[in-house]
N, C-alpha and C positions, 0 to 999 in steps of 0.2 A: 296815339293808337299804334300798336306794334304791328309791323308789316311782315317781318321775318325775325328769327332768333338765331343769330350767328355770332354775336359779340355783345359786349356791354353797351355799345353805342346804339344798338337796335332797341333798347329797352327805355321807353320814355319815362317810366316811373319805377325805378328798381325797388324802392322800399315797398311799393304796392305789390310788386311781384313776389317779393320775399314774404310779405304778410299773407298773400294768397296761398303760397306753399305751406305756411304754418297752419292756416285754417283748413286746408285740404288734408293735412296730416291728421287733424282732429276728427274730420268727417270726410273720408275719401269719396263717399258716394253722394255728397250733397248736390252735385251737378250731373248725376248719371243720365239725365235726359238731354243734356246740352249737345252731345255728339250723335244723337240718334240720326240715322241715315247719312252720317258723314263718314268719310273714309280717310284713314291715315296710311300713307305709303311709307315704308321703311326700306331704304335702299342702301345696301352695304357693299362697299368696295374692299373692305378688310374685316377681319373677324371682330366679333363683339360678344360679350356675355352680359355684363351689367347694363350697358346702354340699350341693348336690344330688349332684354326682359323687362327692365324698368319702364321703358317707353311704351312697350306693348301693354303692360299692366296699367299705366297711367291712362292710356287711351281707352281701355276697357272700363276703367272707373268712370269715364265720362260718357260711356255708351257708344263709343266709336267702333267701327269695323277697322280691322288692320290687315294690310297686305304687306308681307315682308319678303324681300328678295335679295339673295346674294348675287350681285350682278356678274361676278367673275365665274361663278359656277352654274348659274341658271339663265344667263342672258348671252346675247351676242357680244363679241369683242367690240369695244367702243373706240371710235376715232374721236379725238378731241380738238384737232387742229382745223381751223377754218381754211377752206380752199384745198384741203387734202385731196389728192387723187387716190381714191380708195380701191386700189388694185392689189392690196395685200391681204393680210389675215383679219382685218377689222371690217366687220360687215355692216355696222350701223354707226351713224354719226350721233354725237351726243345731243345736238340740237333736236334731232328727230326723236331720239329715245326719251329725252326729258320732256319734250312737248307732248308726247303720248302719255307719259306718266301724269302730267298735269290734267289730262282729260279724264283720268280714272280716279284721281285722288283730290281731296279738298285741302290737305296739308301733306307735304312731303318732308320726311326726315332723311338726311343723307349723311353717311359716314365715309369720309375719304381718308387718305393717309399721305403723309409727306413722302416724296421720292427719296429724300435725303441725298440727292445727287444734283438736282436742279434747284438751287436756292431761289433764283428769281421767280420761277414758276410756282414753287411752293409758297413763297411769301406774297404772291398775288392771290393765293387761295383759288387757283384757276378752276378746278372742278366745281367747287362750291359756287363760285360766281357764275358758272355756266348754268347751274340749276336755277339760280335766282333770275338769270336772264331769260331762260326759255320755258320755265314751268308754268308761269301764269298763276301760281298759287303760292301761299306762304311756305317758306323753307325753314326747317329747323336743322341746325348743325348738330349731328350726333357725334361729332369730332371732325375737325378738318385738318388740313396740313399744318395749320399754325395755331389753332384754338380748340378748346373743348368747353364751351360755355355751359352746357347742361351739368357737367361735373363741377364747374366753378360755382354755379348757383346752389347746388347741393352742398358744396363745401361751406359756403357762406351760411346757409341754414344750419349746418352742423355746428359751426363755431358759435353762432348766436344761441343755440340751445345749451351749449356746454361752457360758455364763458362764465367766469366767476368775478370778473371786474368789468366795468363799462368799456375800458379801452385795453383789451388784451394785447399782449405781444405775440405776434404770429410769425413764425420762422419757416420759410421754405428752404429746405436743405437739399442740395445735390447729393446723390448717393451713387456708389459704383454699380455697374451693370455690365455683363459680358457682351451685350449687343448694342448696336447703335439705335437709340430711340429718338423720336421727334421731340421738339420743344413745346408741342401743343399744350399739354396740361400745365406746364410751368408758365408759359406765356399767358395763358388764360387766367390762371390763378393770380398771377401778378397784376394783370389788368383789372380784375375784380377787386382785389385787396386794396389797390391804390385808391379806389373809389369808396372805401369805408373810412372810418375814423380810427381804425386799429393802428398800433405800431407794427409796421411790416418790415421784415428784414429778409434778404436773400443771402444765403451763404453757399459758396461753391469754390472749387479750386480756381486759381488765377488762370485766365484763358477760357473759362467756361461761361462768360457773360452771355446773357440773352440779348436778342436784338434790342437796339436802343428804344424802339417804339414801345417796348414792354417794360424796360428796366431803367430808363433814363432818370426817373424821379424816385427811385427806390434806394434805400440804404443797402449797400453791398458790404458784406463782411467776409473776408477770405479765411479768417480763423473760425472754424466751426465751433470750437469750445466757447469762444467769446460770444458768438451769435446765440448760443443756447442759453446763456446766462439770463435768468429771470423770465424765460419764455413760458407762455401759457399754452401754446400749441406748436407742435413740431410736425410739419408736413414734409415727408420724404418723397423725393422723386428724382429719377435719373433723366438726364437729357444729353443728347450727343452735342458735339462741339458746333457752335454757330459760325465762328470765324473760319475754322477749317471744316467746312460744312459737312455734317453727317458723320464725322470721324470720331472714333473712340481713342482719345489720346491719354486718358487717365483712368486707371482701374484701382486706384489707391483704396485698399480696404480699411484704412484709417478713417474713411468717411462713412463707413457703415454705422447706422444708428444703434448704439448699444445701451444697456442699462446704466453703465457708468456715465455715459454722456447725458442721459436723461436726468441723472442726479444733479446736473448743473442747472436744471430748469426750475421753474416755479410749479413743480408737480404737473408738468405739461401733459396734455393729452396728445397721443400719437395718432397721426392721420396718414393715410395713403389711399390713392384712388383704386388700386388693385387692377390687374394681377400684380403680385409682388414676388421678387426673388428672395425668399427667406434666407437669412444668414449671409446675404450678400448686400442687399439694400438695408435690411433691418434684422436684428437678432430675434430669435424666437421669444426670448424672455420679455422683449419689448412689445412685439405685436400680439402676443398672447397674454400680456399683463393687464392689470386692472385699469391702467390709464389709456389703453388702446380703444379707440372709438371707430375702428374701421368698419364694423358692421352697422352701427347707426348711420355712419357716413354713406354707406352703400344703400341702406334703406331709404335715405333721403333723396336718392336718385329718382324714385317713383314720384315723389311730391313736387320736386323741382320740375320734372317733365310735365306733370299734370297741370301745374300752374301755367307753364308756357303754352300748352295746348289749349287750355281754357281761355287764355288771353287772345290767342289767335282765332279761336272759334267765335269769340265775342266781338271781333273787330268790325 
């Protein structure tokens, strides 16, 4: 029985969850009475487009009510440290705020973000863990400091729908970006792909290794062209440096996914979680091409979220 949805380990039967997402895609309103008189709270500490809209739609498909709140714009400033003397600008402690949310909501989705400065706190997933500790209701990660499991479940569903051979080669490629981005999407994708029977490869510049807990059993290839050979899926994503935490030490545009590089693949499908910096991360001719599946991938965010909410409502 699933208690929370924050990582792969939270899911007792991943194949059943995947099958549920597939079934819900065929009939989104099959369980529209399941969430009647149940409330989903969506709490955002950072911006969201796909996660917010897809999770709201998923909840509505199940008949749930939804309360969404941008905590930075619509709430009090939150103190997170235990024992803090709150004589500054933070008016509410996280244990009180989260405890109250749990009184109003049957399930809470929370989106946090890496500080990209305090690696220890980020990799403890501190804010997410506070929600799990104090809410008293199931918690769904809408992206945390180190993982994005709803995205990964949707990615898995997308690959299953578009694969042309039983064991496809899936490549996660680092791509340049002008800003420092968290490792969350890459970490989570690596975590989920390692639990499939796919051939999974990560390619990135030397020095851009992910944390060992996410990459220690993965094939790493520093030559992007070699990694692309015979690939069935190319998933492009930037992440900032883990060893020199949160730093941008490489903006080599040779890592941009181009049509020429895609020709090295086995007519691979192109994936990205969005938003994407066009002609930086990927060239227009790739993302707008016939092998791009970014829109089906985004659509699957609804059914991955719906499968998770359904499992939590049935617990």
